[in-house]
N, C-alpha and C positions, 0 to 999 in steps of 0.2 A: 503494499500500500504505500502510494506517495505521501511525504509529509508535508503538510500544510506549510506554506511559505511564512505565515507568521510565527509558526513553531520552529522553523529550520532557521530562521534570521532572529529569533529573540537574543538581544544583547548578553553576551557572557562577561563583559567587563564594564566598567563604568564609562569608559570614554566612547562606548558604542551606542550609549543610551542617547535618544534623540528628543530634544525640546523641555529636558525637565533639568537643566543644568543647575538651577537653584537647589533643587533636592540633592541632586548627586553631590554638589560642593559639600553641602552640610554633613552627609553621610561619610563622605570620604574624609573629612577633616574629624569627624568623631572616631573613625577607626584608627587613623593614623596617631590621634591623641589618645586612644583606650578610653574614650569617654562615651561608650556605647549606653544610650538609654535602655530601660528595662520593658518600655513599651511604647510604641509608635502608631499614629494614626495616619494613614495615608488616605486621602479623599481627592477625588476627581471624577471626571467623565469617563465612560467606558474606552478601553483600549489605549489610554494614556501612559501606561508603563507601571502602574502601582504594583501588580504580580511581579513583574521583571524585576522591579527595585527590591522587592521584599526578598525574593529569592538570592540576588547579589548581595543584600545585607548578611541574610544567613550564610552564604558562601563566605563572605569576608571575615565575620566573626570567628568563624571555624578554620579559617585558613592557617596552615602551618608555617607560612613563609616567615622567616625571622626579621624581615623589614616589613613592619606594620604599613607602611605607605605604599607597598606593592599588593595588598591584599585586595580582592582575591587574585591569586596568581596563575589558576586554572592549570596548575602542573602539580599541585601535591594531590594526594589520595583523596582529602576531604572535597577540594574543588571538583576533582573528576566524578566523585560519588553525586554531588549536588548535579553537575551538568549531565549526567547519566539518569537520574531521577531514582537513585539508590542509596540516599543518604537518610539513615534511619531518625536522625535529629532533626529532620525539617519535617514538621507536621502541618499540612495544609488542610484545612476546614472549610468546607463550603457551608455558612451559615444559612442558606436558604433552605438547605434539606437537614439541618442539624439545629432547630430553631428552640427545642423544648429545653427546661430548667435540668433535666436529667441528662440531656447530652453535656450540658455545661459540667454538672457535677462529676460526671465520668473523667472529663478533661482535668477536673480539679484533683481528682484521685491519683490520676497518673502522673501529674506534673511534678510530683515530689521525687519521683525515680531518677537517679543520674542518667547524663547522656550515654549513649551507647558506642558513638564513633568520635564525635568532636567535643569541643569545650562547652558548646550550648546548645541547649535544645530550643529550637527557635518555632512558634506556634504561628502559623499565618492564617487568620481567620477572614475569609473573603466575605463581601456583602454583609459585613458584620450587623448592619441597621435591620436585618431581616431576624435577629434574635427577639425573643419575647421579653417583655419588662421583667419577669421573673428570671429569665436566664440572664439578663442584664445584671440584676440584682446578686445574682449567684456568683458572677464573674468579678464584682467590685473588689472584694478583699483581696483575691489572687491577682488582680491585675495592680492594685496598689503596691503589694508586698509579696511579688512572686518570689521563688526560691532563687538564690543566686546564679543558678545555671539555666534559667529560662529568660526567653525574651518573647514578648507578644508583638506581633505587628497586625494591626487592624486594618483592614481596606474597605471602603464604602464609595459608592456612587451618589448616596443622600445623606449628607452629613448633618443635614437638619433633623434627621430621624433618630441621631445618636443622641442619648442622655448627657446631659451638662455633667453628671457624675462622672462619666467615663471620659468624655473629653478632658476633664481636669487631670486625669491620670495618664494621660499620653502627650508624647512629643508630636505635635501635629505638622503634618506637611501638606499643603495644598498643590495638587496637580494639575497644570494648566492644559488646554488644547494645544496640539502640536501646529505650529504655524504652516502654511500651505507650502512654503519654499521649502522647509526642512523635510516635509513629507514628500515632496517630488524628488529631493537630492536622495533621500533613502529608496524611493521607488526606482529611480536610474540606476542605482547601486545594484539592486535586486534583478533589475531586467538584464543588465549587463551580465552579471553573474549567471544568470539561468538562461541566457541566450533568447530573450524575449523582445521582439521587434515592437517597439511602441512610440508613437509620436509623442513630443513634449505636450502638445495641446491635449492630448488624451490623459496623459499622467495629472496635468493640471486639473481636469475634469474629475479624475478619480479621487484627488487630494481634496477637491472641493467637496465632493459628494460625501467624503468620509467625515465632514465636519469636526476635524480636530483629532480624530482617533486614529493612530497609526495602525493598531491591529485590523480596523476596518479597510483602511486604505491597501494594506497588504492582502487582504482577503478579497479585496474587489480585483486587485491585480491577478491574484491567482484565479479567479473565476474568469476573467477575460482572456487569461492566456489560454484557457482551456478550449477556446473557440477554434484555435490552430491557425488563425490569421493574424496579420499584423493589426496591432491595435491602434485605430486612428480615433479621431475625436468623433465622428460619425458612428462608428461601431460601439465606443464606449456610452454614447448617449443612447443608443437603440437597445443595448443591453441591460443598462441601468434604469432605463424609463425616463430619462430626463432629457430626451429630444422634444423639441417644441414640436407639437404634433399639429396638422391641418385643422382638427377640431379646435383648438385653442385660438388659433388666427381667424377660423369662422366666426366663433362666439364674439371675439372682440370685434369683428366687422359689422355683426348684427348689431351690436351695442352702438357702435359710432353711427350705423344709418338708422338707428331707432327700429329695427326690424325685429320684434320680438318672435315672430311666427318662425323666422329663419333660425334664430337662435335657439328656441326650443326644439326645432327640428334636428339642428346640428348636436344638441346634447342628447336627444333620444337616439339618433342613430348611433351615437358612440357607445352608449349603454346598451343599446341592443346587440352590437359588436361584442360586447364582453368587457368593455372598459369600467373600471371601477370608479363610482362617482366620487369619492374623496380624493382618489389619486388625480382625477381629472380637475378637481377644484384647485389641489396644491398646484398643478402644473399652469393652471390659469393665475394663480397667485404669483408664482415664480416668474411667468411672464411679464404681469404687470410690475412686480419688482425690477426687472430689467428695464421697463419703460422709465419707472421713476429714476433709476440710476443714469439713463440717459439724459433725462431733464436735468439732473443736478450735476452733469459734466463728468460721470463716472462710468462713461461707456465701456472703458477698458475692462471693466469687473464684470461686464455681462457675458456669460459663457453661452455663445450660441455661433451657429454657422454663418458665412457671410449673407447668404440669402436671407436667412431669418433676422439678421441684424438690420439689413435693408428694410424688411418688413416693418421691423421695431422701429426705426427711425420715423417711419411715416405714421405709425400709430402713435408715436410720441408726440408728433407735432399736432395730432388731432384730438388730444385730449389735455385738459389742465391738469396740474398737480392735485388739486383737490379732487377733482374726479377721479384720479388714478388711486388716490389713497381710500376714497369712499369704496371704489370697487374692490380693492385689495381687502378691506375688512368684510365685506359683504361675503367675497367667496373664500374667505380663511373662515368665516363662520361657517360655512357649508363644509369645508374640509374637516372641521372639528366636530361637526354636528352628528349627533348619534339618534337624534329623534326620528330621522327619516328612514331607520331601518326597514321598516314596515312596507316604506314607498321610495325605492332608492333614488328616484330623480327629484323628490321633492325639495330637497335642500337646494340642488342645483337651480331648480326652477325658481324658488322664492329668492335666491341671490339675483337670479336674472331679472326678476321682476323688481327687486328692490333698485338695482342700479339704472332701470329705466324709468324709476319713478324719482325724478331730480326736479328742484325748484325751476320754475317756467323760465329764469333767465339764464339757467345753466345751458351750455352748448358744447358738444353736439349731443351729449347723451339725452338731454331732455327736449330734444326738437320735437315739436307739437305734432302729433297726428291728428288733432281733430281742432275746431277753432274753440279755444278756450277763454272766456272774457277775462280780463285783467281785475286784479283785485280792485273793488270800488270803494270809495269813502263814505260811510254810512254817517247819518246823524239822526238820531231818533225825532228829532224836531222836524226836520225835513224828509226823511225816509225816501231818498231818490238813489238807490244802488244801482250801479251800472252793471246789469246782468242781462243775458240773452232771454228777452221776454218768452220765446217759445219753450224756454225749459222751466218757466214758473207755472203754478197753477192758474187756471183761467181768471179767478177772481183778483189775481194780482197783476195781470199783464198791463193794465191800464196805467199802473201805479208808476212805472219805469218811463212814461212818455214824458213827463214834465211836472213842475210844482202844482200846477192848477189840478191837473187829472189825479195827481197824487192826494191833495187835499179832499176832492169829491170821493175818491175812492175809500179814503179812510173814513168818511162819515157813512159809507154804506155798510150794512151788515154784512159780514162774512159769512158764506154758505158753511154750514158745518159738516164736516166729512164724517162717514159712518167710522172710518179708522184714523185716529189721531197720531201723528209723527210724533208728537213729543212722548206719548205713550209707548209707541213701538221702540223708540230710543232708549227708553228706562228699562223696558224688558227685554232688549237684545241681549246683553250679555249674560243675564241670568237664564235666558231660553239656551244659548249657545252651549254654557256649562252644563245643562242638564242633558245635554245629548250623551248616549252611550258611548263606549269606547270604539265600538264599531264603525261610527260615524266621526271618528277623531277628525279626518280630513276635512268634512263640513264645518265642525266646531273651528278649525284653523282658519278656514275661508270667511266665516261669519265674523270672526274677531278682525278679518284685514278690510272689513268694510268701513269706510270712513266717513260716508255720508248716508243719511236715510231721510226719505221725503215720501209724502204721500199726496197723489194727485188723483182725486176720484177714487176709483177702486183699484188704482195701480200702486203698489209699492215700488218706489225708486230706490235702487241700492247702488251707491257710488263706491268704486274702486279705484286704487292707484295707478293701474296698468291695464293695458289689454290682455296682458298674461293672465292677471288674476280675474278679469272678466270671463274669459274664455274657460278658466277652471271652473268659476262658479254658475255659469250660464250653461248649465247642462240639466236634460230632463230630470233626472232623479235628484240631483241638488235642488232646484226649483219646487219640484213637488214636496221634498221634504220640508222646505221652508214654508210653503205654503200650508202645510200640515201643522207646524209649529204656531202659524198665526191662528188658524181656525181654532185650533185647541184652546189657545190662551186669550183670543178675542171674539171667537166666534163669529168671526167674518171671513168671507171668501173674497181672496184678492187674486190680481194677476201681478207678475213680477217682472220689473224691467231692469238690466244691470248696465251701468255705465261707466265711463273713465271720467274721474273728477280730479281736480286738484285742490279742493278745500281742504286747509290745514287749520283754519280758524276754530276756535271753541265757541260755543254759544253762551254768552252770560246766564248765570241764573233768573236774572229779572227780565230776560227776553223771551217771548213766548216761544216754545218750541216748534210750533207748527205755524208761525206769524212769517211776514213777509222778510223781516230783517233776519229771522233764522234760516230762511230759504235762499236768501241771497249770500249768506255766509256759506251754506252748504254748497254753493255753486261758484265758490272762489271768491266772493267779497270779503271785506275786511273792515271792522269798526275802526275807525280814527277818532271819532270824538262823540261823547253821548252827553245830551242837555236834558235838564229836568223840564 
């Protein structure tokens, strides 16, 4: 069986360790000065060298070379035994599978036995944060005052889970993520030694994909070398799943053109072809991050092919920075959203709907697809909102023509509807919350309704975008809402869904079904109120 590259090229001496000079220097000096601590805590993200340095430290304290500055020498019997994984006094424990207090008590009972081969018995406890509270408590006394021949090295990726009582008993070392250039240099050395043909751009891509973990980078190189081909940037992006797909470009284009139908079609085609929705969302976020970097003058940090970079330059000019940030937040939420498990496409669909729902002055995301009235100045004394009169109930249409007509209309009694919009608004959320789990999709869509109006026997529901309208305006959804209204109010209604940009809230002292409320629901805005 072929040995994995990260095991084959694990550093066997201090100088071979990459990216942790601050830790290496401290440990080397402590060995040279014979000032070894009884307990160490190595903390840092995965693959940064914690276990490697723990083994080096165990080898150094048991090395028999007379010159302490040259330990470990990798020539004495003890060093060779450690390198060959047969040194009995190096005990490595996986805390993830030995979490109980009984495991720690067993360790505590055996620790008093003298070393078999070397001077010290070194206990390396990996992922120590996985120990139970009782296990930590059982370890405390031994950790504080171990036998003279025992050294503890605790390693963790989640130091915030380590009790303060344990932290105070250890010499703590923080392991940093390895810089990209140092990872690339290491990969080049391995590629040369293993006769692996790899382009520099591909190695840079691997290093960035590993997010500072040397072991991850070496494993990725191992994986790519198994293809048998020369490792190019295109190959690395394809195998690692980091290539900017046409789906991402099409989604961005649909947003730029304000074409939700094309955007939804693109997403559904990708998912039908087997794409993972959260992976697709992450790719969109990564692409948007590239646009942000280009806008901020850091195009050299964008990992993409020449053709994709050309497309990114065009997109970067088409969106403002605030629009890109808003899109990144929406799709990042989709990437980490677990609520859409029952409907895989829902999180992406909602993200697309959200980015298309922008303030009217935004461009190009909010390019209007229908004529929408601009917010109007509304005074309670004048009652002259500038709204589309065709969108208002009949008894209100004459009120928007002028001051005189408004005064006369205000004096005429308003026809009472069988169903009152204010009552529907008050009952809307309770009705939505009362739906069973089997209708969770309908409940979510009802919560997305941002404007409710009643015109005759028609219930008008306003939503933020065409996407949400298309989701709600389906026979089964409409029928379910009609049943809710019938059960709650005893009234049969027809339902009409529309896109609205209404964002204002109706004050409590304004009639919920009056002309002012209707104007607000259609995009109006109160700027002054007079007694």
